[in-house]
GUBABA-323895 format. One record per residue: residue number from 1; chain; y, x, z of N, C-alpha, C in turn. Coordinates in steps of 0.001 Angstrom, whole numbers, plus 500000, padded with zeros to 6 digits. Atoms other than C-alpha are relative to their C-alpha. Layout:
k	c	nyy	nxx	nzz	cayy	caxx	cazz	cyy	cxx	czz
NUM	A	Y	X	Z	Y	X	Z	Y	X	Z $
...
//
This chain:
k	c	nyy	nxx	nzz	cayy	caxx	cazz	cyy	cxx	czz
1	A	499787	498975	500989	389407	134279	588313	500212	501327	500728 $
2	A	499812	498646	499475	389166	137976	589068	500910	500752	499032 $
3	A	499061	499215	500799	392057	140113	587827	499935	501450	500454 $
4	A	499925	498575	499683	392054	143899	587653	501321	500529	499464 $
5	A	498760	499370	500446	395287	145846	587492	499964	501475	500356 $
6	A	499868	498570	499744	396053	149527	587295	501464	500250	500321 $
7	A	498627	499756	499584	399158	150429	589254	500441	501386	499547 $
8	A	499424	498708	500357	401374	153177	587951	500333	500738	501283 $
9	A	499745	499198	498810	401615	155958	590464	500258	501432	499610 $
10	A	499857	498581	500302	401767	159675	590703	498989	500410	498943 $
11	A	500780	499551	501146	400255	161635	587829	498519	500191	500299 $
12	A	501392	499692	499685	397023	162666	589600	499322	498916	500838 $
13	A	500599	501074	499219	396289	159300	591237	499267	499008	499111 $
14	A	500728	501083	500642	393702	156727	590209	500208	498771	500866 $
15	A	499687	501223	499259	394871	153259	591280	499363	498816	499305 $
16	A	500596	501204	500575	392820	150112	590731	500080	498898	501037 $
17	A	499862	501163	499133	393532	146689	592219	499129	498871	499466 $
18	A	500758	501185	500350	391327	143581	592234	500639	498835	500744 $
19	A	499407	501188	499391	392850	140159	592850	499153	498784	499625 $
20	A	500747	501222	500227	390946	136876	593225	500968	498835	500103 $
21	A	499111	501161	500032	392870	133738	592238	499198	498756	499650 $
22	A	500619	501283	500321	391968	130059	591972	501051	499061	499432 $
23	A	499087	500980	500568	393517	127306	589900	499872	498696	500795 $
24	A	499991	501310	499348	394540	124149	591740	500977	499098	499246 $
25	A	499136	500939	500736	396684	121167	590778	501425	500526	499811 $
26	A	498652	499449	500101	399865	123231	591275	500052	501285	499175 $
27	A	500044	498758	500770	398714	126247	589217	499061	501004	500648 $
28	A	500862	498934	499483	397151	129572	590125	500457	500419	501391 $
29	A	499693	499594	498629	396948	130593	593777	499191	501256	500331 $
30	A	500666	498772	499567	396163	134079	595073	499161	499683	501231 $
31	A	500894	500254	498873	393179	134028	597476	499730	501272	500791 $
32	A	500366	498767	499316	392154	137609	598260	500042	501145	499013 $
33	A	500018	498850	500895	392306	141103	596879	500001	501299	500765 $
34	A	499980	498677	499411	392322	144784	597486	500028	501041	498909 $
35	A	499962	498928	500973	392571	148114	595824	499962	501353	500664 $
36	A	500053	498638	499491	392447	151844	596166	500895	500904	499178 $
37	A	499255	498937	500658	394453	154906	595291	499337	501305	500409 $
38	A	500711	498756	499724	392590	158193	594988	500702	501142	499292 $
39	A	499362	498824	500556	394254	161547	594480	498945	500843	499298 $
40	A	500945	499224	500786	392429	163369	591708	500594	501390	499749 $
41	A	499448	498651	500128	393418	166963	592314	499216	500785	498952 $
42	A	500606	499170	501042	392614	169660	589759	498658	500569	500453 $
43	A	501228	499393	499490	389874	171098	592023	498821	499034	500044 $
44	A	501099	500954	499845	387845	167880	592236	499646	499354	498669 $
45	A	500485	500671	501202	385728	166325	589533	499126	498827	500438 $
46	A	500729	501185	499584	384748	162808	590548	499290	499374	498815 $
47	A	500740	500714	501029	382139	160869	588600	500331	498509	500034 $
48	A	499893	501438	499803	382862	157441	590039	500889	499704	501197 $
49	A	499239	500536	498874	385369	155603	592234	499451	498610	500292 $
50	A	500499	501325	499634	384436	152467	594156	500799	499406	501147 $
51	A	499476	500731	498854	385671	149822	596548	499089	498814	500234 $
52	A	500847	501118	499605	383644	147229	598439	500869	498900	500595 $
53	A	499312	501170	499455	384984	143741	599102	498935	499137	500687 $
54	A	501051	500734	499280	382963	141951	601825	500084	498495	499781 $
55	A	500031	501459	499985	381944	138324	601995	500987	499527	501064 $
56	A	499051	500557	499048	384632	136245	603700	499384	498758	500629 $
57	A	500653	501099	499292	383402	133822	606339	500771	498682	499897 $
58	A	499208	501223	499938	386285	131315	606314	500504	499512	498643 $
59	A	499447	500325	501310	387084	131278	602576	498879	500030	498962 $
60	A	500992	500025	501075	384956	130299	599574	500418	500987	498911 $
61	A	499711	498962	500991	384850	133366	597307	498695	500437	499337 $
62	A	501215	499469	500629	382425	135104	594930	499536	501322	500618 $
63	A	500312	498717	499366	382134	138056	597340	498718	499900	500810 $
64	A	499561	498608	500097	380602	140428	598323	499964	500510	498554 $
65	A	499960	499347	501299	381454	142575	595340	500402	501453	500181 $
66	A	499539	498621	500084	381981	146205	594452	500637	500172	498635 $
67	A	499357	499703	501276	384263	147538	591744	500532	501416	500040 $
68	A	499436	498662	500058	385733	150795	590581	500196	500461	498575 $
69	A	499818	499421	501322	386314	153124	587699	499005	501134	499801 $
70	A	500907	498921	500367	384034	155531	585886	500843	501166	499502 $
71	A	499215	498817	500346	385496	159017	585679	499234	500960	499096 $
72	A	500826	499085	500791	382585	160824	584011	499324	499210	498883 $
73	A	500488	500761	501160	381673	159666	580499	498486	500027	499840 $
74	A	501462	499995	500100	377986	160551	580995	499377	498807	500719 $
75	A	500504	501196	499328	377627	157454	583227	500094	498832	499029 $
76	A	500073	501097	500970	376492	154613	580966	499533	498687	500620 $
77	A	500495	501203	499326	375007	152153	583476	500121	500198	501505 $
78	A	499889	499969	498542	375589	151306	587153	499206	498836	500560 $
79	A	500770	501014	499292	373279	149412	589479	500302	500136	501490 $
80	A	499812	499984	498550	373798	148442	593118	498768	499370	500626 $
81	A	501195	500489	499324	370753	148050	595355	500340	499515	501399 $
82	A	499919	500535	498640	370615	145879	598454	498570	499716	500444 $
83	A	501330	500353	499496	367686	144937	600672	500051	498648	500671 $
84	A	500138	501282	499322	366537	141536	601801	498548	499858	500417 $
85	A	501362	500102	499447	363487	141197	604071	499106	501138	499521 $
86	A	500772	498827	500405	362372	144715	603119	499818	500165	498505 $
87	A	500108	499920	501453	362597	144033	599371	501300	500533	499417 $
88	A	498829	499442	500668	364965	146125	597242	500406	499064	498866 $
89	A	499473	500883	501034	367178	143947	595053	501061	500761	499206 $
90	A	498997	499333	500828	368927	145781	592183	500866	498966	499268 $
91	A	499080	500859	500735	372005	144137	590643	500791	500878	499041 $
92	A	499308	499213	501027	373448	145468	587379	501491	499716	500022 $
93	A	498547	500128	500081	377174	146110	587205	500407	499756	498553 $
94	A	499397	500173	501321	379295	145037	584269	500977	501142	499799 $
95	A	499076	498936	500364	381130	147875	582539	500952	499460	498947 $
96	A	498982	500516	500907	384390	147074	580769	500906	501155	499581 $
97	A	499064	498987	500498	386377	149416	578540	501385	499371	499976 $
98	A	498657	500569	499891	390018	148771	579432	501002	500721	499102 $
99	A	499236	499265	501003	391471	151424	577143	499059	501065	499452 $
100	A	500881	499029	500657	390059	154131	574905	499460	501012	501017 $
101	A	500645	499045	499109	387553	156033	577045	500153	499726	501481 $
102	A	499799	500303	498575	388598	154389	580332	499205	498749	500357 $
103	A	500881	501098	499615	385908	152212	581946	500205	499609	501457 $
104	A	500098	500484	498634	385987	150030	585017	498655	499286	500110 $
105	A	501267	500677	499772	382911	148449	586588	500160	499055	501172 $
106	A	500006	500920	498861	382237	145540	588896	498640	499332	500085 $
107	A	501270	500687	499768	379261	143764	590415	500185	499008	501145 $
108	A	500043	501005	498942	378939	140534	592377	498613	500061	500603 $
109	A	501279	499908	499308	376193	140845	594975	499573	498628	500506 $
110	A	500452	501273	499433	374017	138019	596299	500720	499733	501329 $
111	A	499302	500320	498743	375737	136165	599192	499272	500525	501236 $
112	A	500782	499513	498863	372911	137322	601475	499980	501528	500098 $
113	A	500018	498535	500010	373484	141005	600611	500660	500554	501261 $
114	A	499475	499370	498793	374015	143164	603666	500022	501507	499821 $
115	A	499902	498544	499980	375011	146759	604221	498677	500551	500505 $
116	A	499352	499093	500949	373840	149345	603291	499771	499581	498549 $
117	A	500129	500139	501444	374429	149210	599539	499764	501396	499450 $
118	A	500171	498716	500682	373284	151989	597225	500505	499839	498571 $
119	A	499450	499998	501359	375389	152575	594112	499284	501097	499229 $
120	A	500709	499028	500824	373435	154298	591340	500628	500045	498609 $
121	A	499476	499798	501343	374802	155761	588113	498952	500661	499125 $
122	A	501015	499516	500928	372576	156388	585094	500641	500479	498706 $
123	A	499507	499513	501283	373066	158333	581878	499433	499163	498859 $
124	A	500424	500755	501186	372358	157159	578324	498483	499867	499891 $
125	A	501466	500029	500040	368643	158007	578657	499399	499202	501155 $
126	A	500496	500764	498864	368375	155935	581855	499663	500845	501211 $
127	A	500276	499098	498885	368112	158974	584145	501076	499836	501079 $
128	A	499074	500075	498870	369670	158658	587617	500757	501320	500102 $
129	A	499211	498761	499945	372559	161167	587681	500956	500045	501186 $
130	A	499173	500010	498794	374511	160068	590759	499660	498766	500825 $
131	A	500208	501147	499122	374129	157805	593771	500722	500233	501318 $
132	A	499312	499937	498707	375795	157002	597068	499609	498777	500818 $
133	A	500284	501113	499102	374863	154880	600062	501293	499591	500688 $
134	A	498794	500550	499388	377666	152625	601296	499578	499316	501292 $
135	A	500399	500523	498692	377426	151856	605013	501069	499120	500645 $
136	A	498901	500806	499473	380700	149945	605471	500392	498981	498937 $
137	A	499687	501062	500962	381391	146590	603782	501448	500037	499538 $
138	A	498590	499862	500373	385103	147541	603616	500304	501395	499471 $
139	A	499879	498598	500374	384542	151009	602162	500625	500181	498621 $
140	A	499581	499553	501321	386161	152801	599246	499904	501509	499977 $
141	A	500100	498551	500116	385845	156306	597920	499577	500426	498622 $
142	A	500412	499376	501258	384486	158573	595227	498777	500848	500249 $
143	A	501067	499028	499903	381456	160652	594516	499811	500696	498671 $
144	A	500155	499128	501162	380390	163336	592075	498608	499839	499392 $
145	A	501316	500025	500612	377444	163795	589737	499017	500763	500880 $
146	A	501046	499291	499284	374162	164847	591275	499931	499714	501476 $
147	A	500029	500268	498558	374944	163465	594716	498887	499052	500336 $
//
């Protein structure tokens, strides 16, 4: 089970945590997780926050995955592209409204997915309005529209 939590913090911070748990004969057991905290100052206008969780070699998990929050309401769809043997493989993210107007997104990538990843954000008409190449499997950050 994947759990998302929003930690209360300072007023201008965006905090999102992802926790992976498994049920065993004794109940639920935490396996892995991570999160980010991004200061959203008045001067910056982010479109999207993200965090990458890499595949774990010694533990059975549904990773690699990326997750984050959508800050700009013009983003209606997110896709993450990976490459395998020179072929581009797009994977659609799931968008979830967690409260009125507040969306989070997540995507499980194929186990064979390797860096770099390209996160793409699209508007209602399907036009690409933002994108970012991720070169670190343990990366997190933000980007703006038009990048």
